[in-house]
C-alpha positions in Angstrom: 77.7 83.3 112.9 78.5 85.5 115.9 79.2 89.2 116.1 82.9 88.6 116.4 82.8 86.6 113.2 81.1 89.4 111.4 83.8 91.8 112.6 86.6 89.5 111.5 84.9 89.1 108.0 84.8 92.9 107.7 88.2 93.9 109.1 90.4 91.2 107.7 89.4 91.7 104.0 89.7 95.5 104.5 93.2 95.1 105.9 94.2 92.8 103.0 92.8 95.3 100.4 94.8 98.1 102.0 98.0 96.0 101.9 97.3 95.0 98.2 96.6 98.6 97.2 99.8 99.7 98.8 101.8 97.0 97.0 100.2 98.0 93.6 101.0 101.7 94.4 104.6 100.9 95.1 104.9 98.9 91.9 103.4 101.5 89.6 104.8 104.7 90.9 107.7 106.1 88.8 110.2 107.2 91.5 111.2 106.5 95.0 109.6 109.5 96.7 106.2 108.7 95.1 106.5 105.1 96.2 107.1 106.1 99.7 103.6 107.6 100.0 102.2 104.1 99.6 104.1 102.8 102.6 102.0 104.8 105.0 98.8 102.7 104.7 100.8 99.5 104.5 102.5 100.2 107.8 99.7 102.0 109.6 96.1 101.3 108.6 96.6 97.7 107.2 98.2 96.2 110.3 95.7 98.0 112.6 92.8 96.5 110.6 94.3 93.0 110.6 95.2 93.3 114.4 91.6 94.3 115.0 90.4 91.1 113.2 92.8 89.0 115.3 91.6 90.6 118.5 88.0 90.1 117.5 88.7 86.4 116.9 91.2 85.6 119.7 90.3 88.3 122.3 93.2 89.6 124.4 95.0 86.4 124.9 98.5 85.8 123.6 97.7 86.1 119.9 95.6 89.2 120.4 98.2 91.0 122.5 100.9 90.0 120.1 98.9 91.3 117.1 98.3 94.7 118.8 102.0 95.0 119.7 103.1 94.3 116.1 100.5 96.8 114.7 101.7 99.4 117.2 105.4 98.7 116.3 104.6 99.0 112.5 102.6 102.2 112.9 105.3 103.8 115.0 108.4 102.7 113.2 107.0 102.6 109.7 106.9 106.4 109.6 110.4 106.6 110.9 111.6 104.1 108.3 109.8 106.1 105.6 111.5 109.3 106.7 114.9 107.7 106.8 114.4 106.2 103.3 113.3 109.6 101.9 116.4 111.3 103.4 118.7 108.6 102.0 117.1 109.1 98.6 117.6 112.9 98.9 121.2 112.4 99.8 121.8 110.0 96.9 120.2 112.4 94.4 121.6 115.7 95.7 124.7 114.7 97.8 123.1 116.5 100.7 119.8 116.3 102.6 119.4 120.1 103.1 117.6 122.2 100.6 120.0 124.6 98.9 119.0 128.3 98.5 118.8 127.9 94.7 116.3 125.0 95.1 113.8 126.9 97.3 110.5 127.7 95.7 109.8 131.5 95.6 106.4 132.5 96.9 104.0 134.9 95.1 
């Protein structure tokens, strides 16, 4: 067993555990805004760990570069998609995305 095999055996299961924990979190949370918090690790950390395992196994050939590009795409646009989904949920619930003055929390 080489050093790259050890890295793959560490990174790949960690990436899968992050993805599975995110799925469980999305399934058990009561509302949409709570569920959105679990999309962060699923679109950021999980793909980065899995891409790291692919790069450790395949180096920077076609598969390695493709894995890095997919992980970068998910990390970048996953946050954008989460924001857009939260805004759409806010509009659906309140007919507007802006916070009205009566909804503001008063400080101490």
